VOKEVEX-73688 format. One record per residue (C-alpha): residue number from 1; chain; x, y negated, z negated. Coordinates in Angstrom, 1 decimal, m for minus. Layout:
VOKEVEX-73688
REC  nr kette      x      y      z
REC NUM     A      X      Y      Z
...
***
This chain:
VOKEVEX-73688
REC  nr kette      x      y      z
REC   1     A    0.0    0.0    0.0
REC   2     A    2.8   m2.4   m0.9
REC   3     A    4.6   m1.7    2.3
REC   4     A    1.5   m2.5    4.3
REC   5     A    1.0   m5.8    2.4
REC   6     A    4.7   m6.7    2.9
REC   7     A    4.6   m6.0    6.6
REC   8     A    1.4   m8.1    7.1
REC   9     A    2.9  m10.9    4.9
REC  10     A    6.1  m11.0    7.0
REC  11     A    4.2  m10.8   10.3
REC  12     A    2.1  m13.8    9.3
REC  13     A    5.0  m16.0    8.1
REC  14     A    6.3  m18.7   10.5
REC  15     A    9.6  m17.8   12.1
REC  16     A   11.4  m20.6   10.2
REC  17     A   10.4  m19.1    6.9
REC  18     A   12.5  m16.0    7.7
REC  19     A   15.7  m18.0    7.9
REC  20     A   18.0  m17.3    5.0
REC  21     A   20.6  m18.9    2.8
REC  22     A   24.0  m19.0    4.6
REC  23     A   25.7  m17.6    1.5
REC  24     A   23.7  m14.4    2.1
REC  25     A   23.7  m14.3    5.9
REC  26     A   27.4  m15.1    6.4
REC  27     A   29.3  m14.6    3.1
REC  28     A   32.5  m14.2    5.1
REC  29     A   32.2  m17.8    6.3
REC  30     A   30.5  m19.8    3.5
REC  31     A   31.8  m20.3    0.0
REC  32     A   30.0  m22.0   m2.9
REC  33     A   32.2  m24.8   m4.2
REC  34     A   29.8  m26.6   m6.6
REC  35     A   26.1  m26.6   m7.5
REC  36     A   23.8  m28.5   m9.9
REC  37     A   20.2  m29.4  m10.0
REC  38     A   20.6  m32.1   m7.2
REC  39     A   23.2  m30.8   m4.7
REC  40     A   25.0  m27.7   m3.5
REC  41     A   28.4  m28.0   m1.9
REC  42     A   29.5  m25.3    0.5
REC  43     A   32.8  m24.8    2.2
REC  44     A   32.6  m23.3    5.7
REC  45     A   35.4  m21.7    7.8
REC  46     A   35.4  m19.8   11.0
REC  47     A   37.7  m18.9   13.9
REC  48     A   37.3  m19.3   17.7
REC  49     A   34.7  m16.9   18.9
REC  50     A   33.0  m16.5   15.5
REC  51     A   29.2  m16.7   15.4
REC  52     A   26.9  m17.0   12.5
REC  53     A   23.6  m15.2   11.8
REC  54     A   20.5  m17.4   11.9
REC  55     A   20.2  m19.4    8.7
REC  56     A   18.8  m22.6    7.3
REC  57     A   20.0  m25.7    5.6
REC  58     A   18.1  m28.5    3.7
REC  59     A   19.1  m32.1    4.5
REC  60     A   22.9  m32.3    4.2
REC  61     A   26.0  m34.4    4.6
REC  62     A   28.9  m32.8    6.5
REC  63     A   32.5  m33.7    5.9
REC  64     A   34.9  m32.4    8.6
REC  65     A   38.3  m31.1    7.5
REC  66     A   39.4  m29.8   11.0
REC  67     A   38.9  m30.5   14.7
REC  68     A   36.3  m28.2   16.1
REC  69     A   33.9  m27.5   18.9
REC  70     A   30.7  m25.6   18.2
REC  71     A   27.5  m24.6   19.9
REC  72     A   24.3  m24.8   17.8
REC  73     A   21.2  m22.9   18.7
REC  74     A   18.2  m24.1   16.7
REC  75     A   15.2  m22.2   15.5
REC  76     A   13.0  m23.7   18.3
REC  77     A   15.4  m22.4   21.0
REC  78     A   17.1  m25.8   21.8
REC  79     A   20.9  m25.7   21.9
REC  80     A   23.7  m28.2   22.1
REC  81     A   27.5  m28.5   21.6
REC  82     A   29.1  m30.6   18.9
REC  83     A   32.7  m31.7   18.5
REC  84     A   34.3  m33.3   15.5
REC  85     A   37.7  m34.5   14.2
REC  86     A   39.0  m34.4   10.6
REC  87     A   37.6  m37.1    8.3
REC  88     A   34.3  m37.5   10.2
REC  89     A   31.2  m37.6    8.0
REC  90     A   27.6  m37.1    9.3
REC  91     A   24.1  m36.5    8.0
REC  92     A   21.8  m33.8    9.3
REC  93     A   18.1  m33.2    8.5
REC  94     A   17.0  m29.8    7.4
REC  95     A   17.0  m27.2   10.2
REC  96     A   17.5  m23.6   11.2
REC  97     A   20.3  m22.6   13.5
REC  98     A   22.9  m20.2   14.7
REC  99     A   26.4  m21.6   15.0
REC 100     A   29.2  m20.5   17.3
REC 101     A   32.8  m21.6   17.5
REC 102     A   33.3  m22.2   21.2
REC 103     A   36.5  m24.1   20.8
REC 104     A   40.1  m23.0   20.4
REC 105     A   40.6  m24.2   16.8
REC 106     A   39.3  m23.0   13.4
REC 107     A   36.3  m24.8   11.9
REC 108     A   36.7  m26.1    8.4
REC 109     A   34.0  m28.3    6.8
REC 110     A   32.3  m29.2    3.5
REC 111     A   28.5  m29.3    3.4
REC 112     A   26.8  m31.2    0.7
REC 113     A   23.2  m29.9    0.7
REC 114     A   20.6  m32.1   m0.9
REC 115     A   18.1  m30.4   m3.2
REC 116     A   15.8  m33.3   m4.0
REC 117     A   12.9  m33.8   m1.6
REC 118     A   13.0  m36.7    0.7
REC 119     A   11.3  m39.8   m0.6
REC 120     A    8.4  m41.1    1.4
REC 121     A    8.8  m44.6    2.8
REC 122     A    6.9  m47.2    1.0
REC 123     A    4.6  m49.5    3.0
REC 124     A    6.2  m52.9    3.7
***
């Protein structure tokens, strides 16, 4: 009975809800550096040709420690390439993706994931 319920529950879930924590999907690439009630800091490393499993991130700040070139394939099927140099910092909204190192250098970044919900904009 439980198996039937679980199968029906999973079948009815949106695809995005099946995305997982990158520490679980790719423990060989992600490492937990710090965590508290407001943020989680992850270190990510990979080599040319490496590819992640599908996973999700909440809103986050990315700090680049190495030059890299990556292809990201998002949960909705869109894809694009991204390059970065050491010292670059960027913000990304929550999303689901698969990442692939399509360059010839290792990727090394820090991700600061935000745990607090986004504040709604107040009317002006």
